[in-house]
A tleap script that builds the chain and sets N, CA, C and O, in Angstrom:
source leaprc.protein.ff14SB
mol = sequence {
  NMET ALA GLN ALA HIE ARG LEU ARG THR VAL
  SER THR VAL ASN ARG ALA TYR SER THR ASP
  PRO HIE GLU SER ILE ASP ALA ILE GLY GLY
  VAL ASN PRO ASP HIE THR ARG TRP ARG MET
  THR GLN ASP ALA ALA ILE ALA ALA ILE GLU
  ALA GLY THR ASP ARG PHE LEU VAL ASP SER
  GLY GLY VAL ILE VAL SER LEU VAL VAL HIE
  THR HIE LYS GLY GLN LYS TYR LEU LYS GLN
  PRO ALA ALA PRO ALA CALA
}
set mol.1.N position { -5.626 -18.471 6.320 }
set mol.1.CA position { -6.673 -17.761 7.092 }
set mol.1.C position { -6.460 -19.170 7.753 }
set mol.1.O position { -6.012 -20.202 7.254 }
set mol.2.N position { -7.126 -18.790 9.619 }
set mol.2.CA position { -7.341 -19.329 9.892 }
set mol.2.C position { -8.609 -19.812 9.648 }
set mol.2.O position { -9.453 -19.156 9.038 }
set mol.3.N position { -8.957 -21.865 10.465 }
set mol.3.CA position { -10.375 -22.345 10.503 }
set mol.3.C position { -10.923 -22.089 11.181 }
set mol.3.O position { -10.427 -22.133 12.307 }
set mol.4.N position { -12.230 -21.668 11.058 }
set mol.4.CA position { -13.416 -21.251 11.649 }
set mol.4.C position { -13.887 -21.925 12.861 }
set mol.4.O position { -14.369 -23.024 12.586 }
set mol.5.N position { -13.917 -21.581 14.376 }
set mol.5.CA position { -14.117 -23.459 15.125 }
set mol.5.C position { -15.264 -22.955 15.176 }
set mol.5.O position { -15.674 -24.060 14.821 }
set mol.6.N position { -16.534 -22.135 15.310 }
set mol.6.CA position { -17.792 -21.858 15.226 }
set mol.6.C position { -18.743 -21.134 14.333 }
set mol.6.O position { -18.962 -19.949 14.584 }
set mol.7.N position { -19.330 -21.703 13.327 }
set mol.7.CA position { -20.544 -20.992 12.727 }
set mol.7.C position { -21.684 -20.166 13.470 }
set mol.7.O position { -22.490 -20.862 14.087 }
set mol.8.N position { -21.874 -18.806 13.505 }
set mol.8.CA position { -22.727 -18.377 14.115 }
set mol.8.C position { -23.334 -17.814 13.163 }
set mol.8.O position { -22.906 -16.987 12.358 }
set mol.9.N position { -25.004 -18.572 13.325 }
set mol.9.CA position { -26.355 -17.412 12.817 }
set mol.9.C position { -26.375 -16.337 13.182 }
set mol.9.O position { -26.198 -16.323 14.400 }
set mol.10.N position { -26.557 -14.931 12.591 }
set mol.10.CA position { -26.980 -14.196 12.528 }
set mol.10.C position { -28.949 -13.856 12.610 }
set mol.10.O position { -29.613 -13.807 11.574 }
set mol.11.N position { -29.439 -13.706 13.704 }
set mol.11.CA position { -30.941 -13.670 13.570 }
set mol.11.C position { -31.309 -11.976 14.152 }
set mol.11.O position { -32.486 -11.616 14.174 }
set mol.12.N position { -30.130 -10.968 14.628 }
set mol.12.CA position { -30.774 -9.807 15.373 }
set mol.12.C position { -29.628 -9.091 15.027 }
set mol.12.O position { -28.466 -9.461 14.855 }
set mol.13.N position { -30.148 -8.030 14.958 }
set mol.13.CA position { -28.459 -6.854 15.073 }
set mol.13.C position { -29.335 -6.211 15.747 }
set mol.13.O position { -30.553 -6.206 15.569 }
set mol.14.N position { -28.565 -5.515 16.737 }
set mol.14.CA position { -28.669 -4.074 17.583 }
set mol.14.C position { -28.217 -2.524 16.713 }
set mol.14.O position { -27.018 -2.271 16.831 }
set mol.15.N position { -28.594 -2.043 16.323 }
set mol.15.CA position { -28.139 -0.580 15.846 }
set mol.15.C position { -27.993 0.295 16.399 }
set mol.15.O position { -28.904 0.556 17.185 }
set mol.16.N position { -26.960 1.139 16.354 }
set mol.16.CA position { -26.875 2.101 16.720 }
set mol.16.C position { -27.576 3.500 15.963 }
set mol.16.O position { -27.438 3.697 14.755 }
set mol.17.N position { -28.187 4.240 16.678 }
set mol.17.CA position { -27.991 5.298 16.013 }
set mol.17.C position { -27.460 6.643 15.410 }
set mol.17.O position { -27.649 7.758 15.897 }
set mol.18.N position { -26.614 6.286 14.019 }
set mol.18.CA position { -25.759 6.904 13.938 }
set mol.18.C position { -25.205 7.239 12.504 }
set mol.18.O position { -25.082 6.068 12.146 }
set mol.19.N position { -24.979 7.626 11.927 }
set mol.19.CA position { -24.951 7.651 9.719 }
set mol.19.C position { -23.146 7.211 9.744 }
set mol.19.O position { -22.689 6.834 8.665 }
set mol.20.N position { -21.865 7.290 11.355 }
set mol.20.CA position { -20.918 6.623 10.852 }
set mol.20.C position { -21.107 4.766 10.357 }
set mol.20.O position { -21.517 3.870 11.095 }
set mol.21.N position { -20.719 4.654 9.103 }
set mol.21.CA position { -20.914 3.015 9.568 }
set mol.21.C position { -20.502 1.956 10.340 }
set mol.21.O position { -21.167 0.921 10.389 }
set mol.22.N position { -19.069 2.159 11.192 }
set mol.22.CA position { -18.786 2.134 12.439 }
set mol.22.C position { -19.471 1.531 13.615 }
set mol.22.O position { -19.309 0.664 14.473 }
set mol.23.N position { -20.336 2.453 13.205 }
set mol.23.CA position { -21.257 3.004 14.820 }
set mol.23.C position { -22.363 2.142 14.694 }
set mol.23.O position { -22.839 1.542 15.657 }
set mol.24.N position { -22.992 2.015 12.993 }
set mol.24.CA position { -23.984 1.043 12.514 }
set mol.24.C position { -24.332 0.146 13.277 }
set mol.24.O position { -25.468 0.341 13.708 }
set mol.25.N position { -23.806 -0.856 13.680 }
set mol.25.CA position { -23.661 -2.050 14.386 }
set mol.25.C position { -24.049 -1.833 15.970 }
set mol.25.O position { -24.279 -0.631 16.100 }
set mol.26.N position { -24.172 -2.343 16.912 }
set mol.26.CA position { -24.359 -2.288 18.201 }
set mol.26.C position { -24.040 -3.404 18.756 }
set mol.26.O position { -23.073 -3.290 19.510 }
set mol.27.N position { -24.517 -4.535 18.671 }
set mol.27.CA position { -24.346 -6.010 18.790 }
set mol.27.C position { -24.942 -6.682 17.785 }
set mol.27.O position { -25.737 -6.164 17.001 }
set mol.28.N position { -24.543 -7.997 17.764 }
set mol.28.CA position { -25.528 -9.025 17.239 }
set mol.28.C position { -25.604 -10.378 17.735 }
set mol.28.O position { -24.672 -10.898 18.348 }
set mol.29.N position { -26.795 -11.012 17.462 }
set mol.29.CA position { -27.089 -12.390 18.415 }
set mol.29.C position { -27.452 -13.310 17.744 }
set mol.29.O position { -27.170 -13.118 16.562 }
set mol.30.N position { -28.183 -14.665 18.012 }
set mol.30.CA position { -28.865 -15.379 17.356 }
set mol.30.C position { -29.029 -16.660 18.569 }
set mol.30.O position { -28.930 -16.429 19.774 }
set mol.31.N position { -29.310 -18.101 17.960 }
set mol.31.CA position { -29.641 -18.946 18.705 }
set mol.31.C position { -28.627 -19.819 18.409 }
set mol.31.O position { -28.423 -19.962 17.203 }
set mol.32.N position { -27.532 -20.802 19.589 }
set mol.32.CA position { -27.018 -21.770 19.372 }
set mol.32.C position { -27.875 -23.096 18.701 }
set mol.32.O position { -29.098 -23.148 18.833 }
set mol.33.N position { -27.235 -23.996 18.083 }
set mol.33.CA position { -27.584 -25.107 18.423 }
set mol.33.C position { -28.153 -26.180 19.411 }
set mol.33.O position { -28.625 -27.301 19.226 }
set mol.34.N position { -27.941 -25.449 20.492 }
set mol.34.CA position { -28.662 -26.210 21.362 }
set mol.34.C position { -29.972 -25.157 22.259 }
set mol.34.O position { -30.414 -25.163 23.408 }
set mol.35.N position { -30.174 -24.542 21.337 }
set mol.35.CA position { -31.102 -23.522 21.578 }
set mol.35.C position { -30.783 -22.337 22.475 }
set mol.35.O position { -31.630 -21.446 22.539 }
set mol.36.N position { -29.858 -22.243 23.051 }
set mol.36.CA position { -29.988 -21.326 24.146 }
set mol.36.C position { -29.490 -19.735 23.098 }
set mol.36.O position { -29.179 -19.909 21.920 }
set mol.37.N position { -29.483 -18.882 23.457 }
set mol.37.CA position { -29.409 -17.177 22.932 }
set mol.37.C position { -28.189 -17.056 23.031 }
set mol.37.O position { -27.734 -17.899 23.804 }
set mol.38.N position { -27.121 -16.115 22.426 }
set mol.38.CA position { -26.370 -15.677 22.565 }
set mol.38.C position { -26.245 -14.023 21.802 }
set mol.38.O position { -26.922 -13.550 20.889 }
set mol.39.N position { -25.224 -13.477 22.506 }
set mol.39.CA position { -25.245 -11.829 22.066 }
set mol.39.C position { -24.054 -11.394 22.025 }
set mol.39.O position { -23.475 -11.969 22.947 }
set mol.40.N position { -23.362 -10.735 21.516 }
set mol.40.CA position { -22.161 -10.514 21.278 }
set mol.40.C position { -21.840 -8.842 20.639 }
set mol.40.O position { -22.011 -8.848 19.420 }
set mol.41.N position { -21.507 -7.728 21.066 }
set mol.41.CA position { -20.951 -6.741 20.830 }
set mol.41.C position { -20.171 -6.773 19.578 }
set mol.41.O position { -19.444 -7.713 19.258 }
set mol.42.N position { -20.369 -5.619 18.833 }
set mol.42.CA position { -19.274 -5.685 17.224 }
set mol.42.C position { -18.187 -5.252 17.968 }
set mol.42.O position { -17.517 -4.449 17.318 }
set mol.43.N position { -17.865 -5.411 18.786 }
set mol.43.CA position { -16.251 -5.249 19.246 }
set mol.43.C position { -15.119 -6.669 19.253 }
set mol.43.O position { -14.062 -7.004 18.718 }
set mol.44.N position { -16.185 -7.236 20.289 }
set mol.44.CA position { -15.850 -8.404 20.695 }
set mol.44.C position { -16.542 -9.363 19.113 }
set mol.44.O position { -16.002 -10.432 18.833 }
set mol.45.N position { -17.464 -8.951 18.414 }
set mol.45.CA position { -17.694 -10.244 16.961 }
set mol.45.C position { -16.242 -9.894 16.194 }
set mol.45.O position { -15.571 -10.815 15.728 }
set mol.46.N position { -15.709 -8.178 16.077 }
set mol.46.CA position { -14.476 -8.485 15.208 }
set mol.46.C position { -13.630 -8.827 15.801 }
set mol.46.O position { -12.942 -9.467 15.005 }
set mol.47.N position { -12.998 -8.844 17.081 }
set mol.47.CA position { -11.970 -9.678 17.407 }
set mol.47.C position { -12.490 -11.479 17.335 }
set mol.47.O position { -11.662 -12.383 17.229 }
set mol.48.N position { -13.463 -11.631 17.388 }
set mol.48.CA position { -13.470 -12.896 17.125 }
set mol.48.C position { -13.040 -13.544 15.317 }
set mol.48.O position { -12.367 -14.509 14.956 }
set mol.49.N position { -13.757 -12.537 14.574 }
set mol.49.CA position { -13.598 -12.565 13.081 }
set mol.49.C position { -12.036 -12.736 12.992 }
set mol.49.O position { -11.763 -13.844 12.530 }
set mol.50.N position { -11.156 -12.134 13.231 }
set mol.50.CA position { -9.724 -11.336 13.277 }
set mol.50.C position { -8.948 -12.610 13.522 }
set mol.50.O position { -8.117 -13.084 12.746 }
set mol.51.N position { -9.334 -13.138 14.751 }
set mol.51.CA position { -8.801 -14.412 15.128 }
set mol.51.C position { -9.215 -15.395 15.152 }
set mol.51.O position { -9.065 -16.213 16.059 }
set mol.52.N position { -9.960 -15.561 13.949 }
set mol.52.CA position { -10.792 -16.822 13.213 }
set mol.52.C position { -11.351 -17.910 13.940 }
set mol.52.O position { -11.562 -19.054 13.537 }
set mol.53.N position { -11.544 -17.462 14.951 }
set mol.53.CA position { -12.462 -18.450 16.069 }
set mol.53.C position { -13.967 -18.529 15.911 }
set mol.53.O position { -14.603 -19.267 16.663 }
set mol.54.N position { -14.703 -17.660 14.780 }
set mol.54.CA position { -16.106 -17.486 14.861 }
set mol.54.C position { -16.186 -17.023 13.358 }
set mol.54.O position { -15.299 -16.506 12.678 }
set mol.55.N position { -17.113 -17.251 13.113 }
set mol.55.CA position { -17.623 -16.430 11.483 }
set mol.55.C position { -19.076 -16.324 12.227 }
set mol.55.O position { -19.609 -16.913 13.167 }
set mol.56.N position { -19.471 -15.197 11.260 }
set mol.56.CA position { -20.699 -14.686 11.711 }
set mol.56.C position { -21.612 -14.458 10.156 }
set mol.56.O position { -21.373 -13.464 9.470 }
set mol.57.N position { -22.684 -15.518 9.709 }
set mol.57.CA position { -23.836 -15.913 9.529 }
set mol.57.C position { -24.870 -14.907 9.188 }
set mol.57.O position { -25.347 -14.288 10.139 }
set mol.58.N position { -25.386 -14.582 7.749 }
set mol.58.CA position { -26.624 -13.525 7.532 }
set mol.58.C position { -27.276 -13.977 6.432 }
set mol.58.O position { -26.412 -14.379 5.653 }
set mol.59.N position { -28.372 -14.118 5.963 }
set mol.59.CA position { -29.197 -13.973 4.840 }
set mol.59.C position { -28.767 -12.767 3.963 }
set mol.59.O position { -28.525 -11.708 4.541 }
set mol.60.N position { -28.679 -12.826 2.919 }
set mol.60.CA position { -28.306 -11.529 2.329 }
set mol.60.C position { -29.197 -11.737 0.879 }
set mol.60.O position { -28.713 -11.952 -0.232 }
set mol.61.N position { -30.823 -11.594 1.273 }
set mol.61.CA position { -31.187 -12.059 -0.513 }
set mol.61.C position { -31.378 -13.443 -0.608 }
set mol.61.O position { -31.479 -14.012 -1.695 }
set mol.62.N position { -31.434 -14.030 0.507 }
set mol.62.CA position { -31.146 -15.343 0.112 }
set mol.62.C position { -30.425 -16.809 0.051 }
set mol.62.O position { -30.732 -18.001 0.034 }
set mol.63.N position { -28.885 -15.681 0.021 }
set mol.63.CA position { -27.373 -16.247 0.077 }
set mol.63.C position { -27.750 -16.512 1.203 }
set mol.63.O position { -28.872 -16.421 1.703 }
set mol.64.N position { -26.553 -16.934 1.722 }
set mol.64.CA position { -25.562 -17.416 2.933 }
set mol.64.C position { -24.483 -16.435 2.733 }
set mol.64.O position { -23.598 -16.688 1.916 }
set mol.65.N position { -24.476 -15.249 3.461 }
set mol.65.CA position { -22.732 -14.905 3.647 }
set mol.65.C position { -21.953 -14.641 4.950 }
set mol.65.O position { -22.648 -14.369 5.929 }
set mol.66.N position { -20.724 -14.675 5.098 }
set mol.66.CA position { -20.321 -14.138 5.901 }
set mol.66.C position { -20.325 -12.993 6.217 }
set mol.66.O position { -20.736 -12.372 5.237 }
set mol.67.N position { -20.117 -12.349 6.987 }
set mol.67.CA position { -20.013 -10.902 7.880 }
set mol.67.C position { -18.851 -10.641 7.355 }
set mol.67.O position { -18.527 -11.515 6.551 }
set mol.68.N position { -17.691 -9.369 7.534 }
set mol.68.CA position { -16.424 -9.127 7.022 }
set mol.68.C position { -15.906 -7.595 7.744 }
set mol.68.O position { -16.563 -6.607 7.419 }
set mol.69.N position { -14.977 -7.445 8.515 }
set mol.69.CA position { -14.374 -7.129 8.648 }
set mol.69.C position { -14.013 -5.191 8.086 }
set mol.69.O position { -12.784 -5.126 8.057 }
set mol.70.N position { -14.422 -4.203 7.804 }
set mol.70.CA position { -14.109 -3.381 7.333 }
set mol.70.C position { -13.362 -2.281 8.113 }
set mol.70.O position { -13.285 -2.454 9.329 }
set mol.71.N position { -12.791 -1.152 7.577 }
set mol.71.CA position { -12.522 -0.196 8.236 }
set mol.71.C position { -12.788 0.924 7.399 }
set mol.71.O position { -12.862 0.884 6.171 }
set mol.72.N position { -13.027 2.626 8.631 }
set mol.72.CA position { -13.542 3.783 7.705 }
set mol.72.C position { -13.243 5.037 9.029 }
set mol.72.O position { -13.792 5.334 10.090 }
set mol.73.N position { -12.196 5.461 8.334 }
set mol.73.CA position { -11.328 6.351 9.122 }
set mol.73.C position { -11.178 5.693 10.173 }
set mol.73.O position { -11.732 5.848 11.262 }
set mol.74.N position { -10.069 4.599 9.702 }
set mol.74.CA position { -9.089 4.101 11.114 }
set mol.74.C position { -10.119 3.485 12.262 }
set mol.74.O position { -9.727 3.183 13.390 }
set mol.75.N position { -11.359 3.355 11.858 }
set mol.75.CA position { -12.503 2.559 12.914 }
set mol.75.C position { -13.067 1.273 12.658 }
set mol.75.O position { -14.153 1.562 12.156 }
set mol.76.N position { -12.998 0.182 12.694 }
set mol.76.CA position { -13.196 -1.181 12.480 }
set mol.76.C position { -14.893 -1.522 12.805 }
set mol.76.O position { -15.437 -1.176 13.853 }
set mol.77.N position { -15.443 -2.106 11.930 }
set mol.77.CA position { -16.537 -1.998 11.780 }
set mol.77.C position { -16.967 -3.671 10.938 }
set mol.77.O position { -16.318 -4.210 10.041 }
set mol.78.N position { -18.363 -4.223 11.654 }
set mol.78.CA position { -18.774 -4.958 10.387 }
set mol.78.C position { -19.685 -4.421 9.405 }
set mol.78.O position { -20.357 -3.390 9.405 }
set mol.79.N position { -19.579 -5.175 8.727 }
set mol.79.CA position { -20.254 -5.370 7.233 }
set mol.79.C position { -20.547 -6.495 6.586 }
set mol.79.O position { -19.786 -7.463 6.626 }
set mol.80.N position { -21.987 -6.497 5.738 }
set mol.80.CA position { -22.778 -7.576 5.079 }
set mol.80.C position { -22.356 -7.285 3.854 }
set mol.80.O position { -22.670 -6.192 3.381 }
set mol.81.N position { -21.479 -8.296 3.020 }
set mol.81.CA position { -21.147 -8.209 1.652 }
set mol.81.C position { -22.146 -8.599 1.089 }
set mol.81.O position { -22.758 -9.641 1.324 }
set mol.82.N position { -22.526 -7.314 -0.158 }
set mol.82.CA position { -23.643 -7.566 -0.965 }
set mol.82.C position { -23.638 -9.156 -1.990 }
set mol.82.O position { -22.658 -9.679 -2.518 }
set mol.83.N position { -24.828 -9.546 -2.008 }
set mol.83.CA position { -25.368 -11.205 -2.397 }
set mol.83.C position { -25.253 -11.297 -4.098 }
set mol.83.O position { -26.048 -10.897 -4.948 }
set mol.84.N position { -23.698 -12.114 -4.274 }
set mol.84.CA position { -23.713 -12.053 -5.805 }
set mol.84.C position { -25.154 -11.827 -6.624 }
set mol.84.O position { -26.221 -11.988 -6.031 }
set mol.85.N position { -25.129 -11.645 -7.287 }
set mol.85.CA position { -25.856 -11.940 -8.720 }
set mol.85.C position { -26.081 -12.791 -9.281 }
set mol.85.O position { -25.295 -13.512 -9.896 }
set mol.86.N position { -27.252 -12.881 -9.177 }
set mol.86.CA position { -28.204 -14.330 -9.574 }
set mol.86.C position { -28.045 -14.528 -11.382 }
set mol.86.O position { -28.607 -15.463 -11.952 }
savepdb mol mol.pdb
quit
């Protein structure tokens, strides 16, 4: 597994209006350490995760987890894993 070069905290998720899992996230975004904003499409985020250049972190019930890439009906999409049980 490649070492992540950038950790990005996701603060916004733009959702597409669809019931298909791979279409439920349109784009993600957040704020860099230098306070500039960033935004990335789901396809670009998937490519960055698969290349090992970025990890995208979200708060899942008080636990910080990385978004993961899943496949549904041959289409890749971003998924937030469930927070571990306390």
